[in-house]
C-alpha positions as CSV (number, residue, x, y, z in Angstrom):
1,M,0.0,0.0,0.0
2,F,2.9,2.4,0.9
3,C,4.5,1.7,-2.5
4,L,1.2,2.2,-4.3
5,Y,0.7,5.5,-2.6
6,H,4.1,6.8,-3.6
7,K,3.6,5.7,-7.2
8,R,0.3,7.5,-7.4
9,A,1.9,10.6,-6.0
10,L,4.7,10.5,-8.6
11,V,2.2,10.2,-11.4
12,L,0.3,13.3,-10.1
13,V,3.5,15.3,-9.9
14,C,4.4,14.4,-13.5
15,L,0.9,15.3,-14.7
16,A,1.2,18.6,-12.9
17,L,4.4,19.4,-14.7
18,L,2.8,18.7,-18.0
19,I,-0.6,20.4,-17.5
20,F,-0.1,23.5,-15.3
21,P,1.4,26.4,-17.2
22,T,4.9,27.6,-16.5
23,Q,7.0,30.4,-17.9
24,A,6.2,30.4,-21.7
25,L,9.7,30.5,-23.0
26,A,13.2,30.5,-21.5
27,A,14.6,34.0,-20.8
28,D,16.6,35.8,-23.5
29,G,20.3,35.3,-23.4
30,W,23.1,33.0,-24.3
31,Y,23.0,29.2,-24.1
32,M,25.2,26.3,-25.1
33,G,24.0,22.9,-26.3
34,M,25.2,19.4,-27.0
35,D,23.9,16.7,-29.3
36,L,24.4,12.9,-29.6
37,G,22.4,10.7,-31.9
38,F,22.0,8.6,-35.0
39,A,22.7,9.4,-38.7
40,K,21.4,7.7,-41.8
41,A,22.7,8.3,-45.4
42,P,20.8,7.2,-48.6
43,D,22.3,5.2,-51.4
44,L,25.2,6.7,-53.3
45,K,26.1,6.6,-57.0
46,V,29.9,7.0,-57.3
47,R,31.1,7.9,-60.8
48,G,34.8,7.5,-61.7
49,G,37.3,7.8,-64.5
50,D,41.0,8.3,-65.1
51,N,43.5,9.4,-67.8
52,D,44.8,5.9,-68.5
53,V,45.4,4.4,-72.0
54,P,44.5,0.9,-73.2
55,T,46.5,-2.0,-71.9
56,T,48.0,-2.4,-75.4
57,C,49.6,1.0,-75.0
58,D,51.0,0.4,-71.6
59,G,54.7,1.3,-71.8
60,H,55.5,-1.0,-68.9
61,F,54.5,-4.0,-71.2
62,I,55.1,-3.0,-74.8
63,Q,56.9,-0.2,-76.6
64,R,54.8,1.3,-79.3
65,N,53.6,4.7,-80.5
66,C,50.1,5.3,-79.1
67,S,47.9,8.3,-79.4
68,E,44.7,6.7,-78.0
69,P,42.8,9.2,-75.8
70,A,42.0,8.4,-72.2
71,T,38.6,6.8,-72.3
72,T,38.2,5.0,-69.0
73,S,34.9,5.8,-67.2
74,F,32.7,3.8,-64.7
75,W,30.3,4.0,-61.9
76,N,29.2,2.0,-58.8
77,E,26.0,1.9,-56.9
78,V,26.6,2.0,-53.1
79,D,24.0,1.0,-50.5
80,G,23.0,3.5,-47.8
81,G,24.9,3.7,-44.5
82,T,24.3,4.3,-40.8
83,G,26.4,5.9,-38.1
84,I,26.6,8.5,-35.3
85,L,26.2,12.2,-35.0
86,A,27.7,14.3,-32.1
87,G,28.0,18.0,-31.8
88,A,28.0,21.2,-29.8
89,A,26.5,24.7,-30.3
90,L,26.6,28.2,-28.8
91,G,23.6,30.4,-29.4
92,Y,21.6,33.4,-28.3
93,R,17.9,33.5,-27.6
94,L,15.8,36.6,-28.4
95,G,12.1,36.1,-27.9
96,N,10.8,33.3,-30.1
97,F,14.0,33.3,-32.2
98,R,17.4,31.7,-31.6
99,I,20.5,32.0,-33.6
100,E,23.5,29.7,-33.1
101,G,26.8,28.5,-34.4
102,E,27.1,24.8,-34.4
103,Y,29.8,22.2,-35.0
104,F,28.9,18.5,-35.4
105,Y,30.7,15.3,-36.4
106,R,28.9,12.8,-38.6
107,T,30.0,9.3,-39.7
108,T,28.1,6.7,-41.7
109,T,29.4,3.3,-42.6
110,H,28.3,2.0,-46.0
111,D,30.7,-0.9,-46.3
112,A,29.3,-1.6,-49.7
113,R,30.7,-3.2,-52.8
114,S,29.0,-3.6,-56.2
115,D,29.9,-4.6,-59.8
116,T,31.4,-1.7,-61.7
117,Q,29.1,-0.5,-64.5
118,G,28.8,2.3,-67.1
119,L,32.0,1.3,-68.9
120,D,32.7,2.9,-72.3
121,A,33.2,0.6,-75.3
122,D,37.0,0.4,-75.1
123,T,36.9,-0.4,-71.4
124,E,34.0,-2.9,-71.7
125,R,36.1,-4.8,-74.2
126,K,38.5,-5.5,-71.3
127,R,35.9,-7.8,-69.7
128,G,36.2,-10.2,-72.5
129,E,40.0,-9.8,-72.9
130,E,41.5,-9.7,-69.5
131,I,39.2,-8.6,-66.5
132,E,38.1,-11.3,-64.1
133,I,36.8,-9.1,-61.2
134,L,35.6,-5.5,-61.6
135,D,34.0,-4.0,-58.5
136,G,34.2,-0.9,-56.3
137,G,32.4,0.9,-53.5
138,V,32.6,3.0,-50.4
139,D,33.3,2.2,-46.7
140,D,33.1,5.1,-44.3
141,V,31.9,8.6,-45.1
142,L,32.6,11.2,-42.3
143,S,32.3,14.9,-42.1
144,H,33.3,17.8,-39.8
145,N,30.4,20.3,-40.2
146,F,30.2,24.0,-39.2
147,F,26.8,25.7,-39.5
148,A,25.0,28.9,-38.7
149,N,21.4,28.1,-37.7
150,L,18.3,30.1,-37.1
151,Y,15.4,28.7,-35.1
152,Y,11.8,29.7,-34.3
153,D,10.4,28.5,-30.9
154,F,6.7,28.0,-30.5
155,N,5.1,29.2,-27.3
156,T,3.0,26.4,-25.7
157,D,2.6,27.8,-22.2
158,S,4.2,24.6,-20.9
159,R,7.5,23.1,-20.3
160,F,7.5,21.8,-23.9
161,T,8.8,24.0,-26.7
162,P,8.6,22.8,-30.2
163,Y,10.8,24.5,-32.8
164,V,11.8,24.6,-36.5
165,G,14.9,25.9,-38.0
166,A,17.3,26.1,-40.9
167,G,21.0,26.5,-41.3
168,V,23.8,27.0,-43.9
169,G,27.3,25.8,-43.5
170,V,30.4,24.1,-44.8
171,A,31.7,20.5,-44.3
172,Q,35.0,18.8,-44.6
173,V,34.0,15.4,-46.0
174,S,36.2,12.3,-46.3
175,M,35.2,9.1,-48.1
176,D,36.9,5.7,-48.1
177,F,36.9,4.8,-51.8
178,F,37.7,1.4,-53.2
179,S,38.0,0.2,-56.9
180,R,39.4,-3.1,-58.2
181,W,40.2,-4.3,-61.7
182,K,41.5,-7.9,-61.3
183,R,42.9,-9.7,-64.4
184,D,42.4,-13.4,-64.8
185,G,45.2,-15.5,-63.3
186,D,45.1,-18.0,-66.2
187,S,47.2,-16.6,-69.0
188,N,45.4,-18.8,-71.5
189,K,42.2,-16.7,-70.9
190,I,44.1,-13.4,-71.5
191,K,43.5,-12.2,-75.0
192,T,44.7,-8.6,-74.7
193,F,47.8,-8.9,-76.8
194,D,46.3,-11.3,-79.4
195,N,45.4,-8.3,-81.7
196,T,47.2,-9.0,-85.0
197,D,47.5,-5.2,-85.5
198,L,50.3,-5.2,-82.9
199,N,52.5,-7.2,-85.3
200,L,53.7,-9.6,-82.6
201,T,54.8,-13.1,-82.9
202,A,52.9,-15.9,-81.2
203,G,55.7,-16.2,-78.6
204,E,55.7,-12.4,-77.9
205,R,51.9,-12.4,-77.5
206,A,52.0,-15.4,-75.1
207,K,54.8,-13.8,-73.1
208,L,52.9,-10.5,-72.7
209,N,49.6,-12.2,-71.9
210,T,51.4,-14.2,-69.2
211,R,52.9,-11.0,-67.7
212,L,49.5,-9.4,-67.6
213,A,47.7,-12.4,-66.0
214,G,46.8,-12.0,-62.4
215,T,47.8,-8.3,-62.2
216,T,45.4,-5.8,-60.5
217,T,44.5,-2.1,-60.8
218,F,43.2,-0.9,-57.6
219,A,42.5,2.1,-55.4
220,D,41.9,1.9,-51.6
221,R,42.2,5.5,-50.4
222,K,40.6,8.1,-48.2
223,L,39.5,11.0,-50.5
224,T,38.5,14.4,-49.2
225,D,36.5,17.4,-50.4
226,T,35.1,20.6,-48.9
227,L,31.4,21.1,-49.5
228,F,28.8,23.8,-48.9
229,G,25.3,22.8,-47.8
230,Y,22.2,23.5,-45.8
231,Q,20.1,21.8,-43.3
232,I,16.4,21.7,-42.1
233,L,15.8,21.2,-38.4
234,A,12.9,20.5,-36.2
235,G,12.4,19.3,-32.6
236,V,11.0,19.7,-29.2
237,D,12.7,20.8,-25.9
238,Y,11.5,20.0,-22.4
239,R,12.6,22.5,-19.6
240,V,13.9,20.5,-16.7
241,S,14.8,23.6,-14.7
242,E,15.3,27.3,-15.4
243,P,18.7,26.9,-17.1
244,V,18.5,23.3,-18.4
245,T,16.4,21.8,-21.2
246,I,16.6,18.4,-22.8
247,G,15.0,17.5,-26.1
248,L,14.9,15.6,-29.3
249,K,16.1,17.0,-32.7
250,F,15.6,15.9,-36.3
251,R,17.8,17.2,-39.1
252,W,18.1,16.7,-42.8
253,A,21.2,18.0,-44.5
254,D,22.1,18.4,-48.2
255,F,25.6,19.2,-49.5
256,G,27.0,19.6,-53.0
257,E,28.7,17.0,-55.2
258,F,31.8,15.3,-53.7
259,E,34.8,15.0,-56.0
260,D,38.5,14.0,-55.4
261,G,41.1,11.8,-56.9
262,A,44.5,10.3,-56.6
263,E,47.0,8.0,-58.4
264,W,46.1,4.3,-58.4
265,D,47.7,2.4,-55.6
266,E,48.7,-0.1,-58.3
267,L,48.1,0.0,-62.1
268,R,48.2,-3.4,-63.9
269,G,50.7,-4.6,-61.3
270,H,53.0,-1.6,-61.6
271,A,53.3,2.1,-60.6
272,S,50.5,4.4,-61.7
273,S,52.0,5.7,-64.9
274,R,51.6,5.0,-68.6
275,A,55.3,4.1,-69.0
276,P,58.4,4.1,-66.8
277,G,59.0,7.7,-66.0
278,G,56.0,8.7,-68.1
279,T,52.7,10.5,-67.5
280,R,51.2,9.7,-64.1
281,V,47.8,8.1,-64.2
282,R,45.2,9.6,-61.8
283,Y,41.6,8.6,-61.2
284,F,38.7,10.6,-59.8
285,A,35.6,9.7,-57.8
286,K,32.5,11.9,-57.9
287,T,29.1,11.5,-56.3
288,D,25.8,13.3,-56.6
289,D,24.8,15.5,-53.7
290,I,25.9,14.2,-50.3
291,Q,22.8,13.9,-48.0
292,F,21.9,12.4,-44.7
293,W,19.3,12.8,-41.9
294,G,19.9,12.5,-38.2
295,L,18.0,12.1,-35.0
296,S,19.6,13.2,-31.8
297,L,19.1,13.8,-28.1
298,N,20.2,17.3,-27.0
299,M,20.7,19.3,-23.9
300,K,20.9,23.1,-23.5
301,Y,22.2,25.2,-20.7
302,A,21.3,28.9,-20.5
303,F,23.7,31.3,-18.8
C-alpha cells in the first residue's frame, strides 16, 4: 500500500508538470548545447574515371607509339549507411528566435561493394579480354560540419517548446573509396595482346599475356573534399529547470557533389604511370549531392 501511494503521488507530480502552465519560453540570453544521436545516409552513385590508355599502349609492357585518348569511365551503386552524430553549439535566444553557431561530427558506414558498370566501349572490351573481377564501393563517409542556424520556438505555455529551424554551412568530408580491376590469373584466358595489328609473334603475344595475367589495378584511399550545404531542423525541448532543457532534434542535410582523386595504388601490377618515367595516371571519384538525416538527443544550458 505504501509503494502504491508513492507511485500515485509520482504520477500526479508528473501530470502537474505537463498540465499546469509555467513560464512560456526561456529567458533571453546565451546558451550552449550538446547533441548525440543517429545518422542515416541514402544510397550513393559513385562515378569514376581516369587518364589511362588501353593496356596495349601500356609502356610497362610494350613499346609502341600510341595516341589513343584516355577513355576509362565507370560507376558503382553503393547502399546507404548508418552511423553516429555528435556536436556542440553556442547560441543566443531573443524572444521566439534563436541564432546559433554549431559544430557536429557525422560518420556513416556504408561498407558496400557492387559490380562496376557504365563502362565505355573500349573499357567494356576488357571484360572479355582480361578482366576477371571488376568492382568498387565506399566504406566510411565522415564529415566535420560548421553551421550557422536560425530557429523559431513555438510558445505552448508549458515546459515543452517545439521548434523549427534552418542552417547553412560548410563540411570537410572524407570518403573511403575502393575500386578493383583484377585480371584473370590464367594466362590462357588473357586475349589482350592477341590483336594482330600489334605485329607480334605468337611467342611475344603469349609472353605479354602471361605477364599481364593476375595483375590488378586498384584504389583503396581516403578521399576528401570541402562542400557547402544547408540543413532543415525540427524538434522539441523540455525544460527540466530554469537553465536546463533536454530534447529531441531531427535534421536533414544536403551538400554539393563530392569529388576528389589520386593515383592508383597499383596499375596493372606496376606504378600508376603510362610508362616508366611517363605520364602519371590519376583517377577521380565523384558523387551526386551528399545527403543524410539525423535524430539526436540534446541538452541546452542557459547562462
